[in-house]
C-alpha positions in Angstrom: 0.0 0.0 0.0 1.4 3.4 -1.0 1.7 6.2 1.6 -1.1 8.1 -0.2 -3.5 5.1 0.0 -2.5 4.6 3.6 -3.3 8.2 4.5 -6.6 8.1 2.6 -7.6 4.9 4.5 -6.7 6.5 7.8 -8.8 9.6 7.0 -11.9 7.6 5.9 -14.0 7.0 9.0 -15.2 3.5 9.6 -18.9 2.8 8.6 -21.3 3.4 11.3 -23.3 0.5 12.6 -27.0 1.1 12.4 -28.6 0.9 15.8 -31.3 -1.6 16.6 -33.9 1.2 16.9 -33.0 2.5 13.4 -33.5 -1.0 11.9 -36.7 -1.5 13.7 -38.1 1.9 12.6 -37.3 1.0 8.9 -39.0 -2.4 9.3 -42.1 -0.7 10.7 -42.1 1.9 7.9 -41.7 -0.8 5.3 -44.7 -2.6 6.8 -46.9 0.5 6.6 -45.8 1.1 3.0 -46.3 -2.6 2.1 -50.0 -2.7 3.3 -51.4 -0.3 0.7 -49.1 -1.8 -2.0 -50.4 -5.3 -1.2 -54.0 -4.0 -1.1 -53.5 -2.3 -4.5 -52.0 -5.5 -6.0 -54.8 -7.8 -4.6 -57.8 -5.6 -5.1 -56.8 -3.7 -8.2 -54.0 -5.2 -10.3 -55.2 -8.9 -9.8 -58.9 -8.2 -10.8 -57.7 -6.1 -13.7 -55.4 -8.8 -15.0 -58.1 -11.5 -14.4 -60.7 -9.4 -16.3 -58.3 -9.2 -19.3 -57.8 -12.9 -19.1 -61.5 -13.6 -18.7 -62.4 -11.3 -21.6 -60.5 -13.6 -23.9 -62.4 -16.7 -22.8 -65.9 -18.1 -22.8 -66.6 -18.9 -19.2 -69.6 -19.1 -16.9 -67.9 -18.6 -13.6 -68.6 -22.2 -12.5 -65.5 -23.8 -13.9 -66.1 -24.0 -17.6 -63.8 -21.8 -19.8 -62.6 -21.9 -23.4 -60.2 -19.5 -25.1 -61.9 -17.7 -27.9 -59.6 -14.7 -28.5 -61.3 -11.4 -29.3 -64.8 -12.9 -30.0 -66.2 -11.3 -26.9 -65.1 -7.9 -28.0 -66.6 -8.4 -31.5 -69.9 -9.6 -29.9 -69.9 -6.5 -27.7 -69.4 -4.0 -30.6 -72.2 -5.8 -32.5 -74.5 -5.9 -29.5 -77.2 -3.2 -29.8 -78.0 -3.5 -26.1 -74.4 -2.7 -25.3 -74.6 0.6 -27.3 -78.0 1.4 -25.8 -76.7 0.9 -22.2 -73.6 2.9 -23.0 -75.7 5.7 -24.5 -77.9 5.7 -21.4 -74.9 6.0 -19.2 -73.6 9.1 -21.0 -77.0 10.6 -21.1 -77.3 10.3 -17.3 -74.1 12.3 -17.0 -76.0 15.4 -18.0 -76.6 15.7 -14.3 -72.9 16.4 -13.6 -72.8 20.0 -14.9 -76.2 20.7 -13.4 -75.0 19.4 -10.0 -71.8 21.4 -10.1 -73.6 24.7 -10.9 -76.2 24.1 -8.1 -73.4 23.1 -5.7 -71.5 26.3 -6.4 -74.6 28.5 -6.0 -75.3 26.7 -2.7 -71.7 27.1 -1.5 -71.8 30.8 -2.2 -75.1 31.1 -0.3 -73.8 29.0 2.7 -70.7 31.2 2.8 -72.8 34.2 3.8 -73.6 35.0 7.4 -77.2 34.1 8.1 -79.1 32.4 11.0 -79.1 28.6 10.9 -76.3 28.4 8.4 -74.7 25.4 10.2 -78.1 23.6 10.2 -78.6 24.1 6.5 -75.1 22.8 5.8 -75.8 19.7 7.8 -79.2 19.1 6.0 -77.6 19.4 2.6 -74.9 16.9 3.6 -77.2 14.3 5.1 -77.9 12.5 1.7 -74.2 12.1 1.2 -73.7 10.0 4.3 -77.0 8.1 3.8 -77.3 4.7 2.3 -77.6 4.8 -1.4 -80.0 1.8 -1.4 -82.3 3.5 1.1 -82.3 6.7 -0.8 -83.1 4.8 -4.0 -86.1 3.1 -2.3 -87.3 6.5 -1.0 -87.1 8.1 -4.4 -88.8 5.1 -6.0 -91.7 5.7 -3.7 -91.7 9.4 -4.3 -91.8 8.9 -8.1 -94.8 6.6 -7.9 -97.4 7.7 -10.5 -100.4 7.1 -8.2 -99.5 8.2 -4.7 -95.9 9.5 -5.0 -94.9 12.6 -3.2 -93.5 14.3 -6.4 -96.8 14.1 -8.3 -98.8 15.2 -5.2 -96.7 18.3 -5.0 -97.1 18.9 -8.7 -100.9 18.5 -8.3 -101.0 21.4 -5.9 -99.9 23.7 -8.7 -102.2 22.2 -11.2 -99.7 19.9 -13.0 -100.6 16.3 -13.7 -97.3 14.5 -13.2 -96.2 11.5 -15.3 -95.6 8.0 -14.0 -91.9 8.8 -13.8 -90.1 5.5 -13.7 -92.6 3.8 -16.0 -92.4 6.4 -18.8 -89.5 6.1 -21.3 -89.4 9.8 -21.7 -89.2 10.7 -18.0 -87.4 7.8 -16.5 -83.9 9.1 -17.3 -84.6 12.6 -16.0 -86.0 11.1 -12.8 -82.7 9.2 -12.2 -80.7 12.4 -13.0 -82.7 14.5 -10.5 -82.2 11.9 -7.8 -78.4 11.6 -8.5 -78.0 15.4 -8.5 -79.8 15.6 -5.2 -77.7 12.8 -3.7 -74.3 14.4 -4.6 -75.2 18.0 -4.0 -74.0 18.2 -0.4 -70.5 16.7 -1.1 -69.8 19.1 -4.0 -71.2 22.0 -2.0 -68.8 21.2 0.9 -65.8 21.2 -1.3 -66.7 24.4 -3.1 -67.4 26.0 0.3 -63.9 25.1 1.5 -62.4 26.5 -1.6 -64.3 29.7 -1.4 -63.4 30.2 2.2 -59.7 29.8 1.3 -59.8 32.7 -1.1 -57.9 35.7 0.4 -60.3 38.5 1.4 -57.8 41.0 0.1 -58.6 40.1 -3.4 -62.3 40.9 -3.0 -61.4 44.1 -1.1 -59.1 45.3 -3.9 -61.7 44.5 -6.5 -64.4 46.4 -4.6 -62.0 49.4 -4.4 -61.6 49.2 -8.1 -65.3 49.3 -8.5 -65.9 45.7 -9.6 -69.4 44.4 -9.3 -70.4 41.3 -7.5 -70.7 39.4 -10.8 -67.3 40.6 -11.9 -65.8 39.5 -8.6 -67.4 36.1 -9.0 -66.2 35.7 -12.6 -62.7 37.0 -12.1 -61.8 35.9 -8.6 -64.1 33.1 -7.2 -64.5 31.0 -10.4 -60.7 30.9 -11.2 -59.8 30.2 -7.5 -62.2 27.2 -7.3 -61.1 25.7 -10.6 -59.0 22.9 -9.0 -62.1 21.8 -7.1 -64.1 21.9 -10.3 -61.5 19.8 -12.0 -61.5 17.2 -9.2 -65.3 17.0 -9.1 -65.6 16.7 -12.9 -63.1 13.8 -13.0 -64.5 11.9 -10.0 -68.1 12.5 -11.1 -67.4 11.2 -14.6 -65.7 8.1 -13.2 -68.6 7.6 -10.7 -71.3 8.4 -13.3 -69.8 5.8 -15.7 -70.3 3.2 -13.0 -73.8 4.0 -11.9 -75.6 0.8 -10.8 -77.4 0.8 -7.5 -79.9 3.5 -8.4 -80.8 1.7 -11.7 -81.0 -1.8 -10.1 -83.3 -0.7 -7.3 -85.5 2.0 -9.0 -85.8 0.2 -12.4 -84.7 -3.4 -11.9 -85.6 -4.4 -15.4 -83.7 -1.5 -17.0 -86.7 0.8 -17.2 -89.4 1.0 -19.9 -88.0 0.2 -23.3 -84.6 -0.2 -21.7 -84.5 3.6 -21.1 -82.5 3.5 -17.8 -80.2 0.5 -18.3 -76.6 1.6 -17.6 -73.5 -0.2 -18.9 -72.5 -1.5 -15.4 -76.1 -2.7 -14.9 -75.9 -4.6 -18.2 -72.5 -6.0 -17.3 -73.9 -7.2 -14.0 -76.9 -8.8 -15.8 -74.6 -10.7 -18.2 -72.2 -11.8 -15.5 -74.5 -12.9 -12.7 -77.9 -13.4 -14.3 -76.8 -15.0 -17.6 -73.5 -16.4 -16.3 -71.6 -14.9 -19.3 -68.5 -14.0 -17.3 -66.2 -13.7 -20.3 -68.5 -11.5 -22.3 -69.2 -9.3 -19.2 -65.4 -9.0 -18.6 -64.9 -7.8 -22.2 -67.5 -5.0 -21.7 -65.9 -4.1 -18.4 -62.5 -3.7 -20.1 -64.0 -1.5 -22.8 -65.7 0.6 -20.1 -62.4 0.9 -18.3 -60.6 2.1 -21.4 -63.3 4.7 -22.1 -63.0 6.0 -18.5 -59.3 6.1 -18.8 -59.4 8.1 -22.1 -62.0 10.5 -20.8 -60.0 11.1 -17.7 -56.8 11.6 -19.7 -58.6 14.2 -21.8 -59.8 16.0 -18.7 -56.2 16.2 -17.4 -55.0 17.5 -20.7 -57.7 20.2 -20.8 -56.9 21.2 -17.2 -53.2 21.4 -18.0 -53.8 23.6 -21.0 -56.1 25.9 -18.9 -53.3 26.2 -16.3 -50.8 27.1 -19.0 -53.1 29.8 -20.4 -53.7 31.2 -16.9 -50.0 31.3 -16.1 
Protein backbone atom coordinates (compact mmCIF):
# COMPACT_ATOMS: atom_id res chain seq x y z
CA UNK A 1 0.00 0.00 0.00
CA UNK A 2 1.40 3.38 -0.99
CA UNK A 3 1.72 6.21 1.57
CA UNK A 4 -1.11 8.13 -0.18
CA UNK A 5 -3.47 5.14 0.00
CA UNK A 6 -2.55 4.57 3.65
CA UNK A 7 -3.28 8.21 4.46
CA UNK A 8 -6.64 8.10 2.63
CA UNK A 9 -7.55 4.91 4.45
CA UNK A 10 -6.71 6.51 7.76
CA UNK A 11 -8.80 9.62 6.99
CA UNK A 12 -11.88 7.64 5.93
CA UNK A 13 -14.05 7.03 9.01
CA UNK A 14 -15.24 3.49 9.56
CA UNK A 15 -18.87 2.85 8.55
CA UNK A 16 -21.33 3.41 11.35
CA UNK A 17 -23.27 0.46 12.57
CA UNK A 18 -26.99 1.07 12.39
CA UNK A 19 -28.63 0.93 15.75
CA UNK A 20 -31.30 -1.61 16.58
CA UNK A 21 -33.86 1.19 16.88
CA UNK A 22 -32.97 2.47 13.40
CA UNK A 23 -33.48 -0.98 11.86
CA UNK A 24 -36.74 -1.45 13.75
CA UNK A 25 -38.11 1.89 12.55
CA UNK A 26 -37.29 0.99 8.94
CA UNK A 27 -39.02 -2.37 9.29
CA UNK A 28 -42.15 -0.72 10.70
CA UNK A 29 -42.07 1.91 7.93
CA UNK A 30 -41.70 -0.81 5.30
CA UNK A 31 -44.71 -2.59 6.82
CA UNK A 32 -46.86 0.54 6.59
CA UNK A 33 -45.79 1.06 2.97
CA UNK A 34 -46.34 -2.61 2.12
CA UNK A 35 -49.98 -2.70 3.30
CA UNK A 36 -51.41 -0.29 0.69
CA UNK A 37 -49.14 -1.77 -1.98
CA UNK A 38 -50.41 -5.27 -1.20
CA UNK A 39 -53.99 -4.00 -1.12
CA UNK A 40 -53.54 -2.31 -4.50
CA UNK A 41 -52.05 -5.48 -5.98
CA UNK A 42 -54.75 -7.77 -4.56
CA UNK A 43 -57.82 -5.61 -5.09
CA UNK A 44 -56.83 -3.68 -8.23
CA UNK A 45 -54.03 -5.25 -10.27
CA UNK A 46 -55.18 -8.85 -9.85
CA UNK A 47 -58.86 -8.15 -10.75
CA UNK A 48 -57.70 -6.07 -13.71
CA UNK A 49 -55.42 -8.83 -14.95
CA UNK A 50 -58.08 -11.49 -14.42
CA UNK A 51 -60.66 -9.37 -16.28
CA UNK A 52 -58.33 -9.15 -19.26
CA UNK A 53 -57.81 -12.93 -19.06
CA UNK A 54 -61.54 -13.63 -18.72
CA UNK A 55 -62.42 -11.32 -21.62
CA UNK A 56 -60.49 -13.62 -23.94
CA UNK A 57 -62.36 -16.71 -22.78
CA UNK A 58 -65.88 -18.08 -22.81
CA UNK A 59 -66.61 -18.86 -19.18
CA UNK A 60 -69.62 -19.12 -16.90
CA UNK A 61 -67.88 -18.59 -13.57
CA UNK A 62 -68.60 -22.17 -12.48
CA UNK A 63 -65.49 -23.82 -13.87
CA UNK A 64 -66.06 -23.98 -17.63
CA UNK A 65 -63.78 -21.84 -19.77
CA UNK A 66 -62.60 -21.88 -23.36
CA UNK A 67 -60.17 -19.54 -25.09
CA UNK A 68 -61.95 -17.66 -27.88
CA UNK A 69 -59.62 -14.69 -28.49
CA UNK A 70 -61.34 -11.41 -29.34
CA UNK A 71 -64.79 -12.88 -30.03
CA UNK A 72 -66.24 -11.32 -26.88
CA UNK A 73 -65.15 -7.87 -28.01
CA UNK A 74 -66.59 -8.45 -31.49
CA UNK A 75 -69.86 -9.56 -29.91
CA UNK A 76 -69.92 -6.45 -27.69
CA UNK A 77 -69.40 -4.05 -30.59
CA UNK A 78 -72.19 -5.80 -32.52
CA UNK A 79 -74.55 -5.88 -29.52
CA UNK A 80 -77.25 -3.16 -29.79
CA UNK A 81 -78.00 -3.49 -26.08
CA UNK A 82 -74.36 -2.68 -25.28
CA UNK A 83 -74.55 0.56 -27.25
CA UNK A 84 -77.97 1.36 -25.79
CA UNK A 85 -76.68 0.92 -22.24
CA UNK A 86 -73.56 2.94 -23.03
CA UNK A 87 -75.68 5.74 -24.49
CA UNK A 88 -77.95 5.75 -21.43
CA UNK A 89 -74.89 6.00 -19.18
CA UNK A 90 -73.55 9.06 -20.98
CA UNK A 91 -77.03 10.62 -21.06
CA UNK A 92 -77.30 10.29 -17.28
CA UNK A 93 -74.06 12.28 -16.99
CA UNK A 94 -76.02 15.38 -18.01
CA UNK A 95 -76.61 15.74 -14.30
CA UNK A 96 -72.90 16.39 -13.65
CA UNK A 97 -72.76 20.03 -14.87
CA UNK A 98 -76.21 20.68 -13.40
CA UNK A 99 -75.05 19.40 -10.01
CA UNK A 100 -71.81 21.41 -10.11
CA UNK A 101 -73.63 24.66 -10.92
CA UNK A 102 -76.18 24.13 -8.15
CA UNK A 103 -73.44 23.13 -5.70
CA UNK A 104 -71.46 26.29 -6.42
CA UNK A 105 -74.56 28.45 -5.96
CA UNK A 106 -75.33 26.74 -2.66
CA UNK A 107 -71.72 27.08 -1.50
CA UNK A 108 -71.80 30.83 -2.18
CA UNK A 109 -75.09 31.09 -0.28
CA UNK A 110 -73.79 29.00 2.65
CA UNK A 111 -70.69 31.19 2.83
CA UNK A 112 -72.80 34.22 3.80
CA UNK A 113 -73.59 35.02 7.40
CA UNK A 114 -77.18 34.09 8.14
CA UNK A 115 -79.07 32.43 10.97
CA UNK A 116 -79.15 28.62 10.86
CA UNK A 117 -76.27 28.39 8.41
CA UNK A 118 -74.73 25.38 10.16
CA UNK A 119 -78.08 23.57 10.21
CA UNK A 120 -78.56 24.11 6.48
CA UNK A 121 -75.07 22.78 5.76
CA UNK A 122 -75.81 19.65 7.77
CA UNK A 123 -79.17 19.14 6.04
CA UNK A 124 -77.61 19.35 2.59
CA UNK A 125 -74.90 16.87 3.59
CA UNK A 126 -77.25 14.25 5.08
CA UNK A 127 -77.92 12.52 1.69
CA UNK A 128 -74.16 12.09 1.17
CA UNK A 129 -73.75 9.97 4.30
CA UNK A 130 -77.03 8.12 3.84
CA UNK A 131 -77.34 4.66 2.34
CA UNK A 132 -77.65 4.83 -1.42
CA UNK A 133 -79.96 1.83 -1.43
CA UNK A 134 -82.27 3.46 1.14
CA UNK A 135 -82.31 6.71 -0.84
CA UNK A 136 -83.12 4.84 -4.05
CA UNK A 137 -86.07 3.12 -2.34
CA UNK A 138 -87.26 6.47 -0.98
CA UNK A 139 -87.14 8.12 -4.40
CA UNK A 140 -88.79 5.08 -6.00
CA UNK A 141 -91.74 5.66 -3.69
CA UNK A 142 -91.68 9.43 -4.31
CA UNK A 143 -91.81 8.86 -8.08
CA UNK A 144 -94.84 6.57 -7.90
CA UNK A 145 -97.37 7.72 -10.46
CA UNK A 146 -100.42 7.12 -8.25
CA UNK A 147 -99.49 8.21 -4.72
CA UNK A 148 -95.90 9.49 -5.04
CA UNK A 149 -94.88 12.64 -3.23
CA UNK A 150 -93.53 14.29 -6.39
CA UNK A 151 -96.84 14.07 -8.26
CA UNK A 152 -98.75 15.16 -5.16
CA UNK A 153 -96.65 18.32 -4.98
CA UNK A 154 -97.13 18.93 -8.71
CA UNK A 155 -100.89 18.50 -8.30
CA UNK A 156 -100.96 21.44 -5.88
CA UNK A 157 -99.88 23.73 -8.71
CA UNK A 158 -102.23 22.16 -11.24
CA UNK A 159 -99.71 19.88 -12.99
CA UNK A 160 -100.59 16.26 -13.74
CA UNK A 161 -97.28 14.52 -13.19
CA UNK A 162 -96.23 11.48 -15.27
CA UNK A 163 -95.58 7.98 -14.05
CA UNK A 164 -91.91 8.81 -13.80
CA UNK A 165 -90.14 5.46 -13.68
CA UNK A 166 -92.60 3.77 -16.05
CA UNK A 167 -92.38 6.39 -18.78
CA UNK A 168 -89.47 6.06 -21.25
CA UNK A 169 -89.41 9.84 -21.68
CA UNK A 170 -89.24 10.73 -17.98
CA UNK A 171 -87.36 7.76 -16.52
CA UNK A 172 -83.86 9.10 -17.26
CA UNK A 173 -84.64 12.65 -16.02
CA UNK A 174 -85.99 11.06 -12.83
CA UNK A 175 -82.71 9.22 -12.25
CA UNK A 176 -80.75 12.41 -13.02
CA UNK A 177 -82.75 14.46 -10.49
CA UNK A 178 -82.15 11.86 -7.81
CA UNK A 179 -78.41 11.60 -8.55
CA UNK A 180 -77.99 15.39 -8.50
CA UNK A 181 -79.82 15.61 -5.17
CA UNK A 182 -77.66 12.82 -3.70
CA UNK A 183 -74.32 14.43 -4.57
CA UNK A 184 -75.24 18.04 -3.97
CA UNK A 185 -73.95 18.21 -0.39
CA UNK A 186 -70.54 16.71 -1.13
CA UNK A 187 -69.79 19.09 -4.00
CA UNK A 188 -71.16 22.03 -2.01
CA UNK A 189 -68.83 21.24 0.90
CA UNK A 190 -65.75 21.16 -1.33
CA UNK A 191 -66.73 24.38 -3.07
CA UNK A 192 -67.41 26.01 0.30
CA UNK A 193 -63.93 25.09 1.55
CA UNK A 194 -62.38 26.46 -1.65
CA UNK A 195 -64.34 29.74 -1.42
CA UNK A 196 -63.37 30.24 2.22
CA UNK A 197 -59.69 29.80 1.33
CA UNK A 198 -59.78 32.71 -1.15
CA UNK A 199 -57.93 35.71 0.40
CA UNK A 200 -60.33 38.48 1.38
CA UNK A 201 -57.80 41.02 0.14
CA UNK A 202 -58.64 40.06 -3.44
CA UNK A 203 -62.30 40.94 -2.98
CA UNK A 204 -61.43 44.13 -1.10
CA UNK A 205 -59.09 45.26 -3.87
CA UNK A 206 -61.75 44.47 -6.49
CA UNK A 207 -64.36 46.44 -4.55
CA UNK A 208 -62.04 49.45 -4.36
CA UNK A 209 -61.56 49.24 -8.13
CA UNK A 210 -65.34 49.31 -8.54
CA UNK A 211 -65.86 45.68 -9.62
CA UNK A 212 -69.43 44.45 -9.32
CA UNK A 213 -70.39 41.26 -7.47
CA UNK A 214 -70.74 39.41 -10.78
CA UNK A 215 -67.31 40.62 -11.90
CA UNK A 216 -65.78 39.51 -8.61
CA UNK A 217 -67.35 36.08 -9.01
CA UNK A 218 -66.21 35.71 -12.62
CA UNK A 219 -62.67 37.04 -12.12
CA UNK A 220 -61.85 35.86 -8.58
CA UNK A 221 -64.15 33.14 -7.24
CA UNK A 222 -64.45 31.03 -10.37
CA UNK A 223 -60.69 30.85 -11.15
CA UNK A 224 -59.84 30.16 -7.49
CA UNK A 225 -62.23 27.19 -7.28
CA UNK A 226 -61.07 25.74 -10.61
CA UNK A 227 -58.98 22.94 -8.98
CA UNK A 228 -62.07 21.80 -7.06
CA UNK A 229 -64.12 21.90 -10.25
CA UNK A 230 -61.53 19.78 -12.04
CA UNK A 231 -61.51 17.24 -9.20
CA UNK A 232 -65.30 17.04 -9.11
CA UNK A 233 -65.61 16.69 -12.90
CA UNK A 234 -63.11 13.82 -13.01
CA UNK A 235 -64.54 11.94 -10.02
CA UNK A 236 -68.15 12.49 -11.12
CA UNK A 237 -67.43 11.18 -14.60
CA UNK A 238 -65.75 8.09 -13.16
CA UNK A 239 -68.62 7.58 -10.72
CA UNK A 240 -71.27 8.35 -13.33
CA UNK A 241 -69.84 5.77 -15.70
CA UNK A 242 -70.28 3.15 -12.97
CA UNK A 243 -73.83 4.02 -11.90
CA UNK A 244 -75.58 0.83 -10.84
CA UNK A 245 -77.38 0.82 -7.49
CA UNK A 246 -79.95 3.47 -8.42
CA UNK A 247 -80.78 1.66 -11.66
CA UNK A 248 -80.98 -1.79 -10.09
CA UNK A 249 -83.34 -0.67 -7.31
CA UNK A 250 -85.51 1.95 -8.97
CA UNK A 251 -85.80 0.23 -12.38
CA UNK A 252 -84.71 -3.40 -11.86
CA UNK A 253 -85.64 -4.38 -15.42
CA UNK A 254 -83.72 -1.54 -17.04
CA UNK A 255 -86.69 0.78 -17.22
CA UNK A 256 -89.41 0.98 -19.88
CA UNK A 257 -87.98 0.24 -23.31
CA UNK A 258 -84.56 -0.16 -21.68
CA UNK A 259 -84.47 3.58 -21.11
CA UNK A 260 -82.46 3.52 -17.85
CA UNK A 261 -80.20 0.50 -18.32
CA UNK A 262 -76.61 1.59 -17.61
CA UNK A 263 -73.52 -0.16 -18.87
CA UNK A 264 -72.54 -1.47 -15.42
CA UNK A 265 -76.10 -2.74 -14.87
CA UNK A 266 -75.88 -4.56 -18.22
CA UNK A 267 -72.47 -6.01 -17.30
CA UNK A 268 -73.94 -7.24 -14.01
CA UNK A 269 -76.90 -8.80 -15.83
CA UNK A 270 -74.64 -10.68 -18.22
CA UNK A 271 -72.23 -11.80 -15.52
CA UNK A 272 -74.52 -12.88 -12.70
CA UNK A 273 -77.89 -13.42 -14.35
CA UNK A 274 -76.83 -15.01 -17.65
CA UNK A 275 -73.48 -16.37 -16.34
CA UNK A 276 -71.58 -14.94 -19.32
CA UNK A 277 -68.50 -13.95 -17.33
CA UNK A 278 -66.19 -13.70 -20.31
CA UNK A 279 -68.54 -11.47 -22.26
CA UNK A 280 -69.20 -9.29 -19.21
CA UNK A 281 -65.45 -8.96 -18.62
CA UNK A 282 -64.90 -7.77 -22.19
CA UNK A 283 -67.50 -5.02 -21.72
CA UNK A 284 -65.90 -4.08 -18.41
CA UNK A 285 -62.51 -3.74 -20.13
CA UNK A 286 -64.04 -1.52 -22.82
CA UNK A 287 -65.67 0.62 -20.11
CA UNK A 288 -62.36 0.89 -18.28
CA UNK A 289 -60.62 2.08 -21.45
CA UNK A 290 -63.35 4.67 -22.07
CA UNK A 291 -63.04 6.00 -18.51
CA UNK A 292 -59.25 6.15 -18.83
CA UNK A 293 -59.41 8.06 -22.12
CA UNK A 294 -62.02 10.53 -20.85
CA UNK A 295 -60.01 11.12 -17.66
CA UNK A 296 -56.83 11.63 -19.68
CA UNK A 297 -58.60 14.20 -21.84
CA UNK A 298 -59.76 16.02 -18.71
CA UNK A 299 -56.20 16.16 -17.40
CA UNK A 300 -54.96 17.54 -20.71
CA UNK A 301 -57.69 20.20 -20.78
CA UNK A 302 -56.89 21.19 -17.19
CA UNK A 303 -53.16 21.35 -17.99
CA UNK A 304 -53.83 23.58 -21.01
CA UNK A 305 -56.05 25.88 -18.93
CA UNK A 306 -53.34 26.21 -16.31
CA UNK A 307 -50.79 27.14 -18.96
CA UNK A 308 -53.14 29.80 -20.35
CA UNK A 309 -53.72 31.24 -16.88
CA UNK A 310 -49.98 31.33 -16.12
